[in-house]
TORLO-168191 format. One record per residue (C-alpha): x, y, z. Coordinates in pm, whole numbers, plus 50000, padded with zeros to 5 digits. Example, Ala and Ser with C-alpha at 12.3 -4.5 7.8 and 13.67 -1.06 7.14 Angstrom:
512304955050780513674989450714
//
This chain:
491491563411744488681549111465489321551811114490671583010893487651592710773484351592411053482111577610756482871556410490483441577910187482251571309824485171581009624483731613209457484141626209815486671636610046485141658310313482741642010540480351675810508480561678110178479321645810164476541649110363475541680510210475341660509889473581632710027470721647410195470181677409925470051646509692467471633209910465581657709922465261670109614465401638909339461561634509270462361598509117464541587809424461881600609659459651582209426461301548009406462221552109802458751553009960456471570109697455271539709554454681505709677454381470609500450601460909579449741490309340451831474509088448701460208867445811476309037447031516708938445691535008608447701543908442450211518108586452991525908756455731513508505454571536308220453511567108426457091566808654459831556208396460391573408087460281559807749463881558607662464031535507975461401510907918462091510707572465921500907671464321477007977462181457707720465061439007485467311434207775467801402908039467081408608428470701400108508471751430008216469441452908445470931437208765474611441008640474481475608513472801488008827475281469209031478441457408877478911474708549481751503208519479631533108419483031550808274482701524807961479661552007841481401581307914480801601607642483991623007670486271589907599486401583307259483351569707047484561534606956483291507007153480681533307302478101521407067476671490307183476881470907495476111434207547474861430607187472301457007211472211495407242473641516407520471491524407810470081558607801471881589807901469411598208201469121564308303473251564408371472981595508548470971587508751472701554508833476241575608913474111597009144472691569109327475911552109367477611584809434476101585309732476341549409875478471542610190481711524010128480881487810244484371471510177485201460810462488571456610531490671421710621491721412010970495531416011043497401402710826499151366510882498091326810878497181333011278494351358211203492741339110893491031313511092488041318211341489111329211676485531310911815486111278312009484441253311861482041244812112481501285812180480261281011745477661253711858474381263211671475751289711455475471291611102478181299910871476531340510839476421338211241480081326011261481711352511030479341383111213479941370011581483731365011496484241397011318482221418911520483881397911839487621409511720486541444111647484761452511966488551434412174490391462211939488171486612018488751484212401492281481512413492621513212164490351532212423492291520512723495881526912497494321562512471494601566012871491331566012916489311541113175490111504713096486691492812946485541467413263482021455113107479911452612783476381457512812474711439212487471671453612430469311428912329471411395112330468741371912233470491340512198473831353712331476181342312055478061373712133478451372412476479331338812465482531342512245483881373512413483191360012755485571329212613488991326812524491171346812387488961376612484487691371012816485651402312900482791405513085479381404812950475991415813068473371402512875470161419712830467421408112728463741416612762461971383012746462731358413001462091329212754464711344212500466981341012825465881303712886466811299612492470111313412579470851291712885469571264512665472931271612378474921271712695473621237912725474301225912368477571239712398478851218212660479271250712897476831237013172475571206113217472081189013092469651191313415469111158213470465071148513459464061123213688460131111613597457861085413567457611075313182453891062113219452341090413424454631116113232452831100312855449931094213078449531133013159450551143412796448001119812644445381133112875446341168412788446351162712408442921147812441441731177612644442391200512370440891180312095437211176912331437911214812399438431226711999441651240412098444541223311914447251239111790449481229911533453281225911680454411254911524452431277611717453901270812029455951295812129459731277812239462421290512449465081311712185462301321011957463541352911789463251374411537465361361811219466431393011053468711392810711468821413410444464961406810339463851425110649462281405310947460571369911026458371375311259457101344811460453361343611515453971346611877455121374812069459121380812082461921395112143463011427811979466511415111906467481395311596468791363511568468891329911456466981301011648468651268011682466451243311470467951214611691467641227612040466491216912393462651215012393460821242812544459191217712818462621204413020463041244413026459251251113134458311220513385462471212313495463611243313615467141244713734468281250114106469791277913997466331295413817464661282914121466731302914328466401334614160463301335713963459521323214026458921296513837455031280113754453431304913587454111320213228456731347413162455411381413278456811413213186459151419913506458331448813711461941454213805465521441113626466191412313754469291393313720469071353113633472371341813590476181347613645478431326113491482301327913496484571309913309487051289113446489951296913204490401334213117488411345113386485901361313163482031358613270478521361813143476021376413384471791373213210469711402313277466281401213244465511441613139462851460212919464441483412705462491515612661465281544212642468881548612709468641544913072470251517513184470411524513537468881498613670470851471813429474241488013575473141489213974472631450913903476401443413766478021418414006481851414914046482731374713970485821386614125484541386414469482471357614474483381334914768484251294214674481231284714911478961303514674480141287914333479081252214186481121238413882478801236013599481431219913394484681219613347484911255813151481921274813340481661281913705477801296313818477371314714110475041299814354473321326614567473421359214362472251379414661475701376714824477581381614567479491417114563477871445014340480571463614155481221500614230483391509613918481431500413637482961515013325480791499013021480601499212642477381492012525477061467512186474741452211937474611427211690472021435111442469761452411712466101457811522464741493311498464811517611829467061496811995469911514711824468651545911866468171537112258472291521212258473411556512130471461575712403472571555212690476291572812622474491602412751472531591812968474691569013201477831582513424478761545313349478791540812978481691555012835481671540212460479391521612239479251498111920475991496311810475361477011429471931478811349469411464611096465531461611006465371499710947461481489710910460771486811217462401520911345459731548311431459241581511327460061611711533458791636011251455541624311144452641596711149454401566611256454421545410954456331512511087455631473811080451931466711167451451456311469449371425211372452951412611254454101415411662451261410111817451671422312152455081447212128454571476212389456281501912206454461492611874450771499212080452291526712300453401550712003450811538511728448981575611700451981594011877454801611411708458001592011835460751612112041462801581412002462281576711583464131587211281465531613911283468021613011556470261643111447469061678411412470711684611137468111661510962464881670911170465571710711079466631704110726464961727910474462641704810251461611717009867458371712009893455541709510183455441672110398452241658210431451381663710704448961649611012445501659711097446301662911454449671678911408450741715111517452661723311258451801756111098451051750410731452651785910654456001772910796458831765910576458791728910529461771710510715462661676210861463451646310661460981617310681461251582210591457951560110504458061522910609457971519410192461451534310206462751521110557461701486210450463521486210097466771504810315466921464410389467401450110059470951438009927470971441409587474301437109530474521399609617471451395409371472551364209097469791348708875468531324609082468041340609426466641373209276463841348509023462681335009317461581368109462460691386209161458161357909082456781359909505456441398409457454881394009122452361368909290451501390409581450811419809330448741401009104447051384309395446211422909498444711428209169442081398609224441271411109555440461446309349438391430609111436651407509343435971443609577438341433009850440451463609844439921494709668441211515809398444491532909487444401566709609445391595709402448151613709319448701651509302450631673809017453801672509277453791630409273452671635309660449681610309776447121635109854446051618310203449641609710324451281572010308449011547810557450901521110758450811496010512452791516810285451011510909995447631532709891444621506109830442011505410124440111474810206436261478110138435901461110495434421485110750435701473611104432901474611394432621509311498435021519111202434891557611051434421542810683435681514010448438971503210570439501530510831439321518511190438091541011489440971563711535441271571711139443991546711092444141519410791442951486710840445681464210687444691431810490448311413410596449151378510454452691376510589455061348210554453421316710332454771280710379457081272610083455051253909893452991279809838455221294809582455531265009353452621281409108450241309509146447401288709208449041272309510449731308709613446381321709599445251291709796447051296110056447291331310135443081326610091443241302210353445691322110565443551350510555440281333510612441331307010912439241310411270443001320911440444161345211169446191373811217444631394110984442211424911155439491421710861436671395010879437421365010751433661361610671434221392710464436951379110237434941345210202432101362410090434311386409836436591356209721433771328409682433211309309329436951319009253438531288009046441521275508961441191283408622440651320708647443351325308882446021304508603443801331908358444621359608585448561344208508448621343408173446821380008150449641396308333452851368408233454061396508001454031422708312456151403008514459191413608386458061452008427457871443908822461201431008836462611462608658461161481808906461571466509196465161464509091465211502209092463851503109424466251482209586469251495109403468061532809510467071523109848470931525609954470571561909981468011554210216470491530810441472801556110396470431585810577469541564810871473181555510924474771591910879471831604011059472871584511364476241593411350475331630411276473801627211635476981615211812478541643811632476071669411770476841659712186479221676212337479991653112597481261625212249484891630412179485211604111904482551591311686482551572011367481221545511106483191517410920482111485710793482751454610992481321427110800481901412010471479221428310258478201388910039478211375110406476121399310605475161431210394473621450610733477791454110835478561490110950478861497711292478421527811490481161541411708480991569412009483691574912258482691596712534485201625712649
//
């Protein structure tokens, strides 16, 4: 069961143990790797003196990069065969490369070391034959999916189906249910419940409006009929008009984009997660662009929702786990059971206790929602399944959800296997140090961020005892409230938010067009930080000691500048009352803002000083500091720093390339945790998607004894 090797090893290693030891040694001993992955931040690029580029990279590297096109640099890092530069070979042909000198030997040595420790990402093709080359997802099931999502769902559905068959063939108890951790729009569950798989899915989601969004997708897929809305159009329009007038008179008018719609979710890709401005689910997914409007869902609930949940009020966090819908596919008899449940840890007992037995539903308790799906009308009369043997699955679950899913294997007798694909490592909390995860201002009401903002999180990274107790060659930066004795040997691998954020990059997919786009975006943001610095909005970056470790630790923002504004009841400039840094967060801007630097600066300032800004810094403070900033001054900044844009591009490329090691450490840590558990008999990691289509393509699998 599983692949020949428990990890997709690089070609240089024949043993998993040798790879793990080499990976951890390289991670903790390479000063340059640690500096590029977590030791520097792009916002410090034009505000630090001496500048980061000249102080971190050797002169020989900078000289070689200066005369090279950025695509040559990217090709050398990611795509070029380094064997051509092997000094042990014949010297002929090695004196030049692409019309210029060969790269410096120490640069080549570093590139080889990084590549040597990257996990294999090549996904083996499915079973040969034309029948297996086309998608197994029916067209009506794939509605609302983009090409990337179709690829992910199709491949992972095949993988889960094959894995459950292998578990049964190995003489173990048959998997009766698949529990989808953070189901979101339920793309995966919908595909697995339909033919040819016909599995029984338990779709677990913490937000009611996400479940409603999934039901809207069921309507779009024509699995259930669209609710018939009977209304008096004149009265309805009059009511809408009155509501708008009331909003205008009260000054509470909000743009349409700020209204929360059922199905809104975190949009995750190789660049991380883009978070909406309203509280959302932790699961990743893609929002349907032309889905059913929230109005039809909130104002006219279906008969099913009326009989199972309370309506007429805003969705609140449930006090208990609630089953909202049970759908049975008429062909193949697969099923989907939507369960509203807040995932706080790996304990799935409240979910397992809710699992119903669709095979025991009486005929008078079923209504045909369509030719494809039937729904139970009275969930209370449906018998519970007593012999649940579940496998927990997840397609791109953010942050700690993967940790919770893996731990469910130990905490629940009814769970016998897990298969989790993670993403968004920036949302993982920290077990050994101050939690420097993504700023709460981007996710205003996420309970985990609030609860663990000032505590070491036992659910965070690292999971394994191997990494938690790994000896370090230097003393780590510890919190002033830490109980660690400074005389104790330094141990435990830590990854701050900058390192984890870089770990979700996909540099091997970068081309000239897209790389130039985000190089420009990073240049604009770093240069805006310089304007903030010159205008007194932020202070100079904190110093670095002789070992390259930041003197006061890395704040939650990941960079080292502090806002000069003091919050009410704060401890000082840039510090809140609890001693944490006050962030100056801009977030995502609309596409037009990146047309030129002037547009970017104006859009960023407008967002920071808006009355409804999510930035914690007082808008009046920012307005005062930036008063009188003209377009000519902004253009002058761009002209003065234009020559250094390439330096930033080179540094960002090195950071993204090196961060492949960060992802390898995180994934290896999850596999090591499974290996450390006596109850687990099989554990492995393997790629399940094409990296070019979906870079976060590594699934972590564990099977219980």
